[in-house]
C-alpha positions, 0 to 999 in steps of 0.5 A, spaced: 499 310 023 494 305 024 496 301 030 502 297 029 506 298 036 505 291 038 505 288 031 498 287 031 498 282 037 491 283 038 489 279 032 493 273 035 488 273 041 482 274 037 484 268 033 485 264 039 479 266 042 475 264 036 479 257 035 478 256 042 470 257 042 470 253 035 473 247 039 469 247 045 463 244 042 463 237 044 468 237 049 466 235 056 468 242 059 465 246 054 463 251 058 470 252 061 472 253 054 467 258 052 468 262 058 476 262 057 474 264 049 470 270 052 476 272 056 481 272 050 476 276 046 476 281 052 483 281 052 484 282 044 479 288 045 483 291 050 490 289 047 487 293 040 485 299 044 492 299 048 496 298 041 492 304 038 493 309 044 500 307 044 501 308 036 497 315 037 491 313 033 487 313 040 487 318 045 490 317 052 486 313 056 481 310 051 484 303 053 482 304 060 475 301 059 477 295 055 482 293 060 477 294 066 472 290 062 478 284 061 480 285 068 473 284 070 472 283 078 479 284 079 479 291 076 476 293 083 482 289 087 487 292 082 484 299 083 484 299 091 491 296 091 494 302 086 490 307 091 494 304 097 500 304 094 499 311 092 497 313 099 503 310 102 508 313 096 505 320 098 506 319 105 513 317 104 515 323 100 515 328 105 519 323 110 524 322 105 525 329 104 526 330 112 519 333 113 513 331 117 509 326 114 502 329 111 496 326 115 
């Protein structure tokens, strides 16, 4: 199997990125549009990797690097939030089971 678990949606993102980049030239805000095209390209790469992982063509975790690249500076914030949620959940599990919370 070669991808397909998301109907090759990454191709639509890649096409959109190319079209936004092409149309950016001559626009007053061309820098903003080119930056957005770059983001779309990174999202297309992440979506491709995710699709291939979920289709069984790539190993689990192979999607992480492209997703983190697309998230850019937001990746650290998301990782920090996820860690806080994990620690809070770990503290709640013993309490819900009637045990003393872990330190």
